[in-house]
C-alpha positions as CSV (number, residue, x, y, z in Angstrom):
1,M,19.6,-57.8,42.1
2,T,17.1,-58.1,39.2
3,R,15.9,-54.7,38.1
4,R,12.6,-54.1,36.4
5,R,12.9,-52.9,32.9
6,A,10.5,-50.3,31.5
7,A,9.6,-48.8,28.1
8,V,7.9,-45.6,27.1
9,L,6.1,-45.2,23.8
10,G,4.9,-41.8,22.6
11,K,5.8,-38.3,22.0
12,G,6.7,-34.9,23.4
13,S,7.1,-33.3,26.8
14,L,4.6,-35.5,28.6
15,A,6.3,-38.7,27.4
16,A,9.7,-37.2,28.4
17,H,8.3,-36.5,31.9
18,A,7.2,-40.1,32.1
19,C,10.8,-41.2,31.3
20,N,12.1,-39.0,34.1
21,V,9.6,-40.4,36.6
22,I,10.4,-44.0,35.6
23,T,14.2,-43.5,36.0
24,A,13.6,-42.4,39.6
25,L,11.6,-45.5,40.5
26,P,13.5,-47.8,42.8
27,G,14.8,-51.0,41.1
28,T,13.7,-49.8,37.6
29,I,15.6,-48.9,34.5
30,L,14.4,-47.1,31.4
31,D,15.3,-49.9,28.9
32,T,13.5,-48.8,25.7
33,V,11.8,-45.7,24.2
34,I,9.8,-45.8,21.0
35,P,9.0,-42.2,19.8
36,N,6.1,-41.7,17.4
37,A,7.4,-41.6,13.9
38,P,7.6,-38.9,12.7
39,E,7.9,-36.9,15.9
40,P,5.8,-33.7,15.9
41,D,7.5,-30.4,15.3
42,W,5.2,-28.6,17.7
43,D,6.6,-30.3,20.9
44,I,10.0,-31.3,22.1
45,S,11.7,-34.3,20.5
46,L,11.4,-37.3,22.8
47,S,14.2,-39.1,21.1
48,R,16.5,-36.1,21.6
49,V,15.7,-35.8,25.2
50,V,16.3,-39.5,25.8
51,E,19.7,-39.4,24.0
52,Q,20.8,-36.4,26.0
53,N,19.7,-37.6,29.4
54,W,19.8,-41.4,29.3
55,P,22.3,-42.4,26.7
56,E,22.2,-46.0,27.7
57,T,18.5,-46.3,26.9
58,R,17.6,-48.0,23.6
59,V,15.7,-45.7,21.2
60,L,13.7,-47.4,18.5
61,R,13.0,-44.9,15.8
62,S,10.6,-47.1,13.8
63,G,7.7,-45.9,15.9
64,D,6.4,-49.5,15.9
65,W,5.5,-51.2,19.2
66,R,6.1,-54.6,17.4
67,D,9.9,-53.9,17.7
68,L,9.7,-54.2,21.5
69,E,10.3,-57.9,22.2
70,P,7.4,-59.5,24.1
71,G,8.3,-60.0,27.8
72,R,11.4,-57.8,27.6
73,C,9.9,-55.1,29.8
74,D,7.7,-55.4,33.0
75,L,6.3,-51.9,32.6
76,V,5.3,-50.4,29.2
77,F,3.8,-46.9,29.3
78,S,2.1,-45.4,26.3
79,V,2.0,-41.6,26.5
80,L,0.2,-40.0,23.5
81,Y,1.3,-42.9,21.4
82,D,-0.3,-43.0,17.9
83,K,-0.7,-46.8,17.4
84,I,-3.0,-49.4,18.8
85,I,-1.0,-52.0,20.8
86,G,-1.7,-55.6,19.9
87,R,-2.3,-58.9,21.7
88,S,1.4,-60.1,21.7
89,L,2.5,-57.2,23.9
90,I,-0.7,-57.1,26.0
91,A,-0.3,-60.8,26.9
92,S,3.4,-60.5,27.8
93,T,3.5,-57.3,29.9
94,R,2.8,-57.1,33.6
95,H,2.0,-53.4,33.6
96,L,0.8,-52.1,30.2
97,L,-0.6,-48.6,30.6
98,N,-1.8,-45.7,28.6
99,C,-2.0,-42.0,29.4
100,H,-5.1,-40.7,27.6
101,P,-5.8,-36.9,27.4
102,G,-9.5,-37.2,28.1
103,R,-12.1,-38.4,30.5
104,L,-13.0,-42.1,30.3
105,P,-15.2,-43.7,29.3
106,A,-16.9,-40.6,27.8
107,Y,-14.1,-39.7,25.4
108,R,-12.4,-42.7,24.0
109,D,-10.1,-42.7,21.0
110,A,-9.3,-39.6,19.0
111,R,-9.2,-35.9,19.9
112,P,-10.9,-35.9,23.3
113,V,-9.9,-32.3,24.0
114,N,-11.6,-31.1,20.8
115,W,-14.7,-33.1,21.5
116,A,-15.1,-31.9,25.1
117,L,-15.0,-28.3,23.8
118,H,-17.3,-29.1,20.9
119,N,-19.8,-30.6,23.4
120,R,-19.5,-27.5,25.7
121,D,-18.4,-29.5,28.7
122,T,-17.3,-27.6,31.7
123,L,-15.1,-30.5,33.0
124,A,-12.2,-32.2,31.2
125,G,-9.7,-34.7,32.3
126,I,-6.6,-36.9,31.7
127,T,-6.6,-40.6,32.5
128,I,-4.1,-43.5,33.1
129,H,-5.6,-46.8,32.3
130,V,-4.7,-50.4,31.6
131,I,-4.4,-51.3,27.9
132,D,-6.6,-54.1,26.8
133,D,-7.9,-55.3,23.4
134,G,-10.3,-52.4,23.0
135,I,-9.7,-48.7,22.3
136,D,-9.1,-46.8,25.6
137,S,-11.4,-49.3,27.3
138,G,-9.2,-50.9,30.0
139,P,-9.6,-50.4,33.7
140,V,-8.7,-47.0,35.1
141,L,-5.8,-46.5,37.5
142,A,-6.0,-42.8,38.0
143,E,-7.6,-39.6,36.6
144,A,-7.3,-35.9,37.0
145,L,-10.3,-33.7,36.3
146,F,-10.2,-30.0,35.7
147,S,-12.4,-27.1,34.8
148,I,-12.7,-25.8,31.2
149,W,-14.6,-22.8,29.8
150,P,-15.9,-23.5,26.3
151,G,-16.9,-19.8,25.8
152,V,-13.3,-18.6,26.1
153,D,-11.0,-21.7,25.9
154,E,-9.3,-22.8,22.7
155,V,-8.2,-26.3,22.1
156,A,-4.6,-25.2,22.7
157,D,-5.6,-23.9,26.1
158,V,-7.2,-27.1,27.3
159,W,-4.5,-29.2,25.8
160,D,-1.8,-27.3,27.8
161,R,-3.9,-27.7,30.9
162,A,-4.3,-31.4,30.3
163,M,-0.5,-31.7,29.9
164,D,0.1,-29.9,33.2
165,H,-2.3,-32.2,35.1
166,G,-0.9,-35.2,33.3
167,R,2.6,-34.5,34.6
168,R,1.3,-34.5,38.2
169,L,-0.9,-37.6,37.5
170,I,2.1,-39.5,36.2
171,S,4.3,-38.4,39.1
172,D,1.7,-39.5,41.6
173,T,0.6,-42.8,39.9
174,L,3.8,-44.6,38.8
175,P,5.4,-44.8,42.2
176,R,2.2,-46.4,43.6
177,L,1.6,-48.8,40.7
178,D,1.8,-52.0,42.7
179,A,-0.6,-50.7,45.3
180,I,-3.4,-49.5,42.9
181,T,-6.4,-51.7,42.0
182,P,-7.7,-50.6,38.6
183,T,-11.4,-49.8,38.3
184,P,-13.3,-51.2,35.3
185,Q,-15.0,-48.6,33.1
186,D,-18.8,-48.3,32.9
187,E,-19.6,-49.4,29.4
188,T,-23.1,-47.9,29.6
189,K,-21.4,-44.4,29.7
190,A,-18.9,-45.1,26.9
191,T,-18.5,-43.0,23.8
192,T,-15.9,-43.4,21.1
193,H,-14.9,-40.6,18.8
194,Y,-13.1,-41.8,15.6
195,R,-10.8,-39.7,13.5
196,R,-13.1,-40.2,10.6
197,D,-15.7,-38.1,12.5
198,S,-13.4,-35.1,12.9
199,H,-15.3,-33.2,10.2
200,L,-18.1,-32.9,12.7
201,L,-16.1,-30.8,15.1
202,G,-16.7,-27.6,13.1
203,D,-14.7,-24.7,14.5
204,R,-13.2,-27.0,17.1
205,D,-11.3,-29.0,14.5
206,G,-8.3,-26.5,14.9
207,W,-5.7,-25.8,17.5
208,T,-7.6,-22.6,17.8
209,R,-10.8,-21.5,16.1
210,T,-8.8,-19.6,13.5
211,T,-5.7,-21.8,12.9
212,P,-5.3,-25.4,11.6
213,R,-4.6,-28.2,14.0
214,P,-1.2,-29.8,14.3
215,H,-0.8,-33.5,13.8
216,W,-1.6,-35.1,17.2
């Protein structure tokens, strides 16, 4: 029987959770994992988790999606991955997905949690979408929305909440992948926040309003 091969690209506990969900999918093997390079020291090491739990899975420590051969995997899942995936992998992958820690299309690209608090939103989210040629612009498969309170919440609080909802979202979405019809994003509501604009975040630039941000 032919088994579907899957790859996970990204970092930390949320990517490790995605690996765990994928290994439980019928007829699917976790073929390749590409951790961000370097891996952050403020979250668990994805490479270490994979080596301990799935020793037969290939770990590519370069951090570069280009090292994943086009067409090798039917499912490629980016979870907090730090690089833009290019056309060669997009064109050759049946399911190429990204888990983005913000609402779409309102918070594309960098640091959606920080921007949601900066804008004093009362609702944040985490989204699974198809990867296309744009930045977080592909059709949406699933999203989880949750309340936030800018008067009392720090970036760290909302980030942790997003990760909690993200684990549930991944667990619910991946087993239903072949039954979901992605929904195109409304471009009239799209906003992209680039890393070069981070200086505009003011006291929301940090992990809390009194400490520097980690590298995420």
